[in-house]
Each structure stands twice: as C-alpha cells, then as structure tokens.
Steps between C-alpha positions, in 0.01 A plus 500: 500500500552262216733569207439244225570493132201446282487166335235343300714230341804300614778404264625146523830425338509149351795263561455362142616713213202388279233636729618858535332744745137465632267727668244368738206690646500594865177522698434851590239747636417854407587760764163625634636839582649569156198349340277763667732767338449339158838319495557136450795380693547125552644368832598157620254399786659557843728794360456874493410705200827644343322811399324606823613248766159353578509147631315261257366170632 
C-alpha cells in the first residue's frame, strides 16, 4: 500500500536572492475511486492516492 503526501505544486528555492520562491505545476491525475465518491484528489501518475490508496497510472 502506498502512503504519499498530496502534492499539486513543488516549491523551488532559488539560489539568487532577487528571485525568491517559485511554485511550479506538477502533472497529476484525479483518483478515479475518489472521483466516483464525489471527491477530487490529485495524484502524481504512478503513485497511490493518499486518501484511499488506489494506484493511479
């Protein structure tokens, strides 16, 4: 069973002080099992849903 933390964005710390912190979108898919229950849970493809444990490809 997979235990993953939900992530929809990644924080990238910049080496330059003038750029600050950026967020970049990460490709994801909605968990089909949670979607059937009316919940929208985003999962990185190839990982398991953090809510129900369903593998998402």
